[in-house]
DRENDO-1510 file (C-alpha; in Angstrom, 1 decimal, always signed):
<recs>
REC; n; res; u; v; w
REC; 1; MET; +0.1; +0.0; +0.0 .
REC; 2; SER; +1.5; +3.6; -0.9 .
REC; 3; VAL; +2.4; +6.2; +1.7 .
REC; 4; ILE; -0.8; +8.4; +0.2 .
REC; 5; LYS; -3.3; +5.8; +1.0 .
REC; 6; GLU; -1.9; +4.6; +4.6 .
REC; 7; GLY; -2.8; +8.0; +5.7 .
REC; 8; ARG; +0.9; +9.1; +5.9 .
REC; 9; VAL; +0.4; +12.0; +3.7 .
REC; 10; ARG; -0.6; +15.7; +4.6 .
REC; 11; VAL; -1.0; +18.7; +2.7 .
REC; 12; ASN; -1.5; +22.1; +4.3 .
REC; 13; GLY; -2.1; +20.1; +7.3 .
REC; 14; ALA; -4.9; +17.8; +6.4 .
REC; 15; VAL; -4.6; +14.1; +5.6 .
REC; 16; VAL; -4.7; +13.0; +1.7 .
REC; 17; THR; -5.4; +9.5; +0.7 .
REC; 18; GLU; -6.4; +10.1; -2.8 .
REC; 19; PRO; -3.1; +9.8; -5.3 .
REC; 20; SER; -4.8; +12.1; -7.8 .
REC; 21; THR; -5.2; +15.1; -5.4 .
REC; 22; PRO; -3.8; +18.0; -7.1 .
REC; 23; VAL; -1.4; +19.7; -5.3 .
REC; 24; SER; +1.4; +22.5; -5.5 .
REC; 25; PRO; +5.0; +22.4; -4.5 .
REC; 26; GLU; +5.4; +26.1; -4.6 .
REC; 27; SER; +2.5; +27.2; -2.4 .
REC; 28; ASP; +1.5; +24.1; -0.5 .
REC; 29; THR; +3.1; +22.5; +2.2 .
REC; 30; ILE; +3.2; +18.9; +1.9 .
REC; 31; LYS; +4.4; +16.6; +4.8 .
REC; 32; VAL; +5.5; +12.8; +5.1 .
REC; 33; ASP; +5.5; +11.0; +8.6 .
REC; 34; GLY; +5.4; +14.8; +9.6 .
REC; 35; LYS; +8.5; +15.5; +7.8 .
REC; 36; VAL; +8.1; +18.4; +5.3 .
REC; 37; VAL; +9.1; +17.6; +1.6 .
REC; 38; GLN; +11.4; +19.5; +0.2 .
REC; 39; GLN; +11.1; +20.5; -3.6 .
REC; 40; LYS; +14.7; +20.3; -5.4 .
REC; 41; GLU; +16.1; +23.6; -5.9 .
REC; 42; TYR; +17.1; +24.1; -9.5 .
REC; 43; ILE; +19.6; +26.5; -10.3 .
REC; 44; TYR; +20.2; +28.1; -13.6 .
REC; 45; LEU; +23.7; +29.9; -14.2 .
REC; 46; LEU; +24.4; +31.5; -17.5 .
REC; 47; LEU; +28.3; +31.9; -18.0 .
REC; 48; ASN; +30.2; +33.8; -20.9 .
REC; 49; LYS; +32.7; +31.3; -21.2 .
REC; 50; ALA; +36.2; +32.6; -22.3 .
REC; 51; LYS; +38.8; +31.4; -24.6 .
REC; 52; GLY; +41.1; +28.8; -23.2 .
REC; 53; TYR; +38.6; +26.9; -21.3 .
REC; 54; VAL; +37.4; +23.4; -21.5 .
REC; 55; THR; +34.0; +22.5; -21.1 .
REC; 56; THR; +34.7; +19.6; -19.0 .
REC; 57; ARG; +35.0; +19.2; -15.3 .
REC; 58; SER; +38.8; +18.4; -15.2 .
REC; 59; GLY; +41.2; +18.9; -18.3 .
REC; 60; ALA; +43.6; +17.2; -19.4 .
REC; 61; HIS; +47.2; +18.2; -18.8 .
REC; 62; ARG; +45.7; +21.1; -16.2 .
REC; 63; GLU; +43.4; +22.7; -18.8 .
REC; 64; LYS; +41.5; +25.4; -17.1 .
REC; 65; THR; +38.1; +24.2; -17.4 .
REC; 66; VAL; +34.4; +26.3; -17.1 .
REC; 67; TYR; +34.6; +25.4; -13.6 .
REC; 68; ASP; +37.4; +27.7; -12.6 .
REC; 69; LEU; +35.4; +30.4; -13.9 .
REC; 70; VAL; +32.2; +29.9; -11.4 .
REC; 71; PRO; +32.5; +29.3; -7.2 .
REC; 72; LYS; +33.0; +26.2; -5.8 .
REC; 73; GLN; +29.2; +26.1; -4.7 .
REC; 74; TYR; +27.9; +25.5; -8.8 .
REC; 75; SER; +30.6; +22.7; -9.1 .
REC; 76; HIS; +27.7; +20.1; -9.5 .
REC; 77; LEU; +25.7; +22.3; -11.7 .
REC; 78; VAL; +26.4; +20.7; -15.6 .
REC; 79; PRO; +27.1; +22.5; -18.9 .
REC; 80; VAL; +24.3; +22.5; -21.0 .
REC; 81; GLY; +26.2; +21.2; -24.7 .
REC; 82; ARG; +29.6; +22.3; -25.1 .
REC; 83; LEU; +31.8; +25.3; -26.3 .
REC; 84; ASP; +34.9; +23.7; -27.3 .
REC; 85; LYS; +38.3; +25.1; -26.4 .
REC; 86; GLU; +38.4; +28.3; -28.8 .
REC; 87; THR; +35.3; +29.0; -28.9 .
REC; 88; GLU; +33.6; +31.7; -26.1 .
REC; 89; GLY; +30.1; +33.0; -25.4 .
REC; 90; LEU; +26.7; +31.7; -23.9 .
REC; 91; LEU; +27.1; +28.5; -21.4 .
REC; 92; LEU; +24.1; +27.3; -19.8 .
REC; 93; LEU; +24.8; +25.6; -16.4 .
REC; 94; THR; +22.4; +23.8; -14.3 .
REC; 95; ASN; +21.1; +20.9; -12.5 .
REC; 96; ASP; +17.7; +20.5; -14.2 .
REC; 97; GLY; +18.3; +17.6; -16.3 .
REC; 98; ASP; +15.0; +17.8; -18.6 .
REC; 99; THR; +15.7; +21.6; -19.2 .
REC; 100; ALA; +18.9; +20.9; -20.5 .
REC; 101; TYR; +17.9; +18.0; -22.6 .
REC; 102; LYS; +15.3; +20.0; -24.4 .
REC; 103; LEU; +18.1; +22.8; -25.2 .
REC; 104; THR; +20.0; +20.4; -26.9 .
REC; 105; HIS; +18.3; +17.3; -28.1 .
REC; 106; PRO; +17.7; +18.3; -32.0 .
REC; 107; LYS; +13.7; +17.2; -32.1 .
REC; 108; PHE; +13.4; +20.4; -30.0 .
REC; 109; ASP; +15.2; +22.5; -32.6 .
REC; 110; VAL; +16.2; +25.1; -30.4 .
REC; 111; ASP; +18.5; +27.6; -32.2 .
REC; 112; LYS; +21.2; +28.6; -31.1 .
REC; 113; THR; +23.0; +32.2; -32.5 .
REC; 114; TYR; +27.0; +32.3; -33.3 .
REC; 115; PHE; +29.0; +35.3; -34.3 .
REC; 116; VAL; +31.5; +33.7; -36.6 .
REC; 117; ARG; +34.6; +35.1; -38.2 .
REC; 118; VAL; +36.4; +33.4; -40.9 .
REC; 119; GLN; +39.8; +34.5; -42.9 .
REC; 120; GLY; +39.1; +35.7; -46.3 .
REC; 121; GLU; +35.9; +37.0; -48.3 .
REC; 122; LEU; +33.2; +34.9; -47.8 .
REC; 123; ASP; +31.8; +33.9; -51.5 .
REC; 124; ILE; +28.1; +33.7; -52.2 .
REC; 125; ARG; +28.1; +30.6; -53.7 .
REC; 126; ASP; +29.7; +28.9; -50.3 .
REC; 127; LYS; +27.1; +30.7; -48.3 .
REC; 128; GLN; +24.6; +29.3; -49.6 .
REC; 129; ARG; +25.9; +25.4; -49.9 .
REC; 130; VAL; +26.4; +25.6; -46.4 .
REC; 131; MET; +23.0; +27.4; -45.6 .
REC; 132; LYS; +21.3; +24.7; -47.5 .
REC; 133; GLY; +23.5; +21.7; -45.6 .
REC; 134; ILE; +26.2; +20.3; -46.2 .
REC; 135; TYR; +27.9; +16.5; -45.5 .
REC; 136; LEU; +30.1; +16.0; -42.6 .
REC; 137; GLU; +31.3; +12.5; -41.6 .
REC; 138; GLY; +29.0; +10.9; -43.7 .
REC; 139; LYS; +25.4; +13.2; -42.3 .
REC; 140; ARG; +24.3; +16.1; -44.3 .
REC; 141; THR; +23.8; +18.9; -41.8 .
REC; 142; SER; +20.4; +20.9; -41.1 .
REC; 143; PRO; +19.6; +24.2; -43.1 .
REC; 144; ALA; +21.4; +27.0; -41.3 .
REC; 145; VAL; +20.8; +30.5; -41.3 .
REC; 146; ILE; +23.4; +33.0; -42.4 .
REC; 147; LYS; +22.8; +36.5; -42.0 .
REC; 148; GLY; +24.4; +40.1; -41.3 .
REC; 149; VAL; +27.4; +39.4; -43.9 .
REC; 150; LYS; +30.3; +42.4; -43.4 .
REC; 151; ALA; +33.0; +41.4; -45.5 .
REC; 152; ASN; +36.6; +42.7; -46.6 .
REC; 153; LYS; +39.9; +40.9; -48.3 .
REC; 154; LYS; +41.2; +40.0; -44.7 .
REC; 155; PHE; +38.0; +38.5; -43.4 .
REC; 156; THR; +34.1; +38.1; -43.2 .
REC; 157; ASP; +31.8; +38.5; -40.4 .
REC; 158; PHE; +28.3; +37.3; -39.5 .
REC; 159; TYR; +25.8; +35.8; -37.7 .
REC; 160; MET; +25.1; +31.9; -37.8 .
REC; 161; ILE; +22.1; +30.3; -36.7 .
REC; 162; ILE; +21.7; +26.3; -36.2 .
REC; 163; HIS; +20.1; +24.2; -34.1 .
REC; 164; GLU; +21.7; +21.2; -34.3 .
REC; 165; GLY; +25.1; +20.3; -31.7 .
REC; 166; ARG; +27.7; +18.0; -33.3 .
REC; 167; LYS; +31.1; +18.4; -32.3 .
REC; 168; ARG; +32.7; +21.6; -34.0 .
REC; 169; GLN; +30.1; +21.9; -35.9 .
REC; 170; ILE; +30.6; +25.2; -37.3 .
REC; 171; ARG; +34.5; +25.3; -37.6 .
REC; 172; MET; +33.9; +21.9; -39.5 .
REC; 173; MET; +31.0; +23.3; -42.1 .
REC; 174; MET; +33.5; +26.5; -42.8 .
REC; 175; ALA; +36.3; +24.2; -43.2 .
REC; 176; LYS; +34.1; +22.0; -45.7 .
REC; 177; VAL; +33.7; +25.1; -47.9 .
REC; 178; GLY; +37.3; +26.2; -47.5 .
REC; 179; TYR; +37.5; +29.1; -44.6 .
REC; 180; LYS; +39.1; +29.3; -41.9 .
REC; 181; VAL; +37.3; +30.4; -38.6 .
REC; 182; ILE; +39.4; +33.0; -36.7 .
REC; 183; TYR; +36.5; +33.9; -33.9 .
REC; 184; LEU; +33.3; +32.3; -32.9 .
REC; 185; LYS; +31.2; +33.1; -30.2 .
REC; 186; ARG; +27.8; +31.8; -29.3 .
REC; 187; ILE; +25.5; +34.7; -28.5 .
REC; 188; ALA; +22.0; +33.1; -27.9 .
REC; 189; GLN; +20.5; +29.6; -27.0 .
REC; 190; GLY; +17.1; +29.6; -27.5 .
REC; 191; PRO; +15.5; +32.2; -25.7 .
REC; 192; LEU; +18.5; +33.0; -23.3 .
REC; 193; LYS; +20.8; +36.1; -24.7 .
REC; 194; LEU; +24.3; +36.8; -23.9 .
REC; 195; GLY; +23.7; +40.4; -23.9 .
REC; 196; ASP; +26.5; +42.3; -22.3 .
REC; 197; LEU; +27.8; +39.9; -20.0 .
REC; 198; LYS; +31.6; +40.2; -20.0 .
REC; 199; THR; +33.9; +37.5; -20.7 .
REC; 200; GLY; +34.6; +35.3; -18.0 .
REC; 201; ALA; +31.6; +36.7; -16.1 .
REC; 202; PHE; +28.4; +34.7; -15.0 .
REC; 203; ARG; +24.9; +35.4; -13.5 .
REC; 204; LEU; +21.8; +33.4; -12.5 .
REC; 205; LEU; +19.0; +33.6; -14.9 .
REC; 206; ASN; +16.1; +35.6; -14.1 .
REC; 207; LYS; +12.3; +35.0; -13.3 .
REC; 208; LYS; +11.2; +35.9; -17.1 .
REC; 209; GLU; +14.4; +33.9; -18.5 .
REC; 210; LYS; +13.1; +30.6; -16.2 .
REC; 211; GLU; +9.4; +30.8; -17.7 .
REC; 212; ALA; +10.7; +31.3; -21.4 .
REC; 213; LEU; +12.9; +28.1; -20.3 .
REC; 214; GLU; +9.6; +26.1; -19.2 .
REC; 215; ARG; +7.7; +27.2; -22.5 .
REC; 216; ILE; +10.2; +25.0; -25.1 .
</recs>
């Protein structure tokens, strides 16, 4: 017999014996055998990852990790997706596994926006190839969006939006059409925006941002 049917559960002081009784962890006091049931506190920390840090818990050969950028009290949080060592920008760390899954699994089509700088002047035909999707390791990439292109003879700046999360995907896509990425920074992931957060700094998400994540 369940603890509910045994009469061991109280909601706001009243005994509950029906498992389908609606409760709100945010506003109701729930007790089992007289002890308050604590709701797990989810933490969402937005970090502007600096270049030179790896997105792992322990770096090989004493490499610096993203955990070196945040206080030890947040060392239990897990990065949502990865940014390679040379890439900067938005990296969410959380203990909310469901949200992490929704932000990273391709089936949810969550956009990730990057500022990209490549060597040389980006040809319109190469831009179109990348946007349509190209083959990497035998599998075609999903269509991408490239916008805000500003080019000169030395380099080209643009924004790229993708929703996949393959390892070093943007660097590999651009290399496939003959361009070396010399600077890469993620500035948005789903409803989250990096904004003016300084490189290497972090902040906790506000209420609106957390609500936006729940709507994914």
